[in-house]
C-alpha positions, 0 to 999 in steps of 0.5 A: 500500500502506497501509504506505507511507502517511505520516499527517499526524500523522507529518508533523507529528512530523517537522517540528514542531521546524522550525516557527515558533510560529504553525504549531507552535500549529496543529500541536499544536491539530490533534494534540489534536483529530485528525483532525476539526479538520482537516476543518473550514474554514480559518477554524474551524481558525485560530480554534481554534488562535488563529492567522491563516488564512494561518498555517494555509495556511503550516502545511499547505504545510510539511507538503507539501500544495499546498492545503487541499482536498488536506490535507483529502482526506488526512485523510478517507482517514485517517479511513476507515482508522481506522474499518476493521474486521478484516472490511473489511481482509480484504475489501480484502486479498482484492480486491487481487492476490496479492504475493510480499512476505513478511509479515515484511517488512511488519512490518520496514517498520512498524518502520523507518517508525515510527522514521523519523518519531519524533524523538530529542527526542520519545523522550527527553522520554518517557524522562525523564518516566518515569525522573524521575516522583516518583509512580506509573506505571500502564500499560494497553492495549486488547484486543490491546495490553494484553499490551504494557503488561503486558510493559513494566510487568514490565520497568519494575518491575525498574528503578524502584519504583512501577510498576503494570499495570492488569489485570482488569475495567474497574471495577477500573481505575476503582477505581485512579483513587482512588489517582491524582494529580498526580505520577503518569503513566498510559501507555496503548496504544490502536490502531484501533478505539479503545477507549471505556473507555480514552478515559474512563479517560484523561479521568478520570485527566487531570482528576485531574492525571495526566500521560498518555503515549499510545502509539498508531498512525499515525492517533492515538487520540482519547486524544491530546487528553488526553495530554502525550506522544504517540508513534505506531507503524506498525500497518497491514499487508495483513491482517485484523489490525493488527501490534503489532510496532512497538509492542513495539519502541517499548516496548523502546526506552523500557525500554532508554533508561530503564535507561541513564538510571537506570543506578545505581538500576536496577543496584542494583535488578537486583542486589538482585532477583537476590539475592532470587531466589537466596535463594528457590531451593529 
């Protein structure tokens, strides 16, 4: 079952803090070109990562693979999963025997597995970056994930200033790029099948010095190569449609930790907002 399938990106997140510098370079280079770099030869991988071929082999051994071909076979499986359409997933589901495993359990398992593979430091770094941002914070998602971006922006607006959800047509997103600069952060939600318009937005924002925070699935959006922070949530379930439940919980976890980190400022803003609402009541 795909829910029990641990992606190589998740394995890296689990183990990167214990890796020596050379292996950490290999891990970070792979994440930046995921998964295609891992499908190249060991020599090509090592050259791009700036480490030796033995370091690449030690890196894949640390991830639990006996040899490079096993590592590549796993990446090929992941690539096939990335490219599946709702139609493909529905056909696969129908070809499998029925199960009594309730749908809610698949979503709960996704949430548990998401947080099992995310380190405390990874989450803390993102929260600190957002809480301490000196510029604007922009949020956007794809066809099915933009409601999460809007939900997150609505909460963040209460606890800190200068938060904007990028809504409307794609041309409107590009117009907002005029206002983005080196002090700003762009949070992007992007899950399979990854949205080219979001990739182009992130690439252009990155070229303007904007820090990108990517919230994606276990197979990693190609936006990862432009992101300063990448956090992956489990989305695969036995259905034609992926589940965003874990992504909502990730968003709420970030909001909760930001509220704690900005305790005094957020409390003052919430109090002022409540006062404004009270005064505006008919």
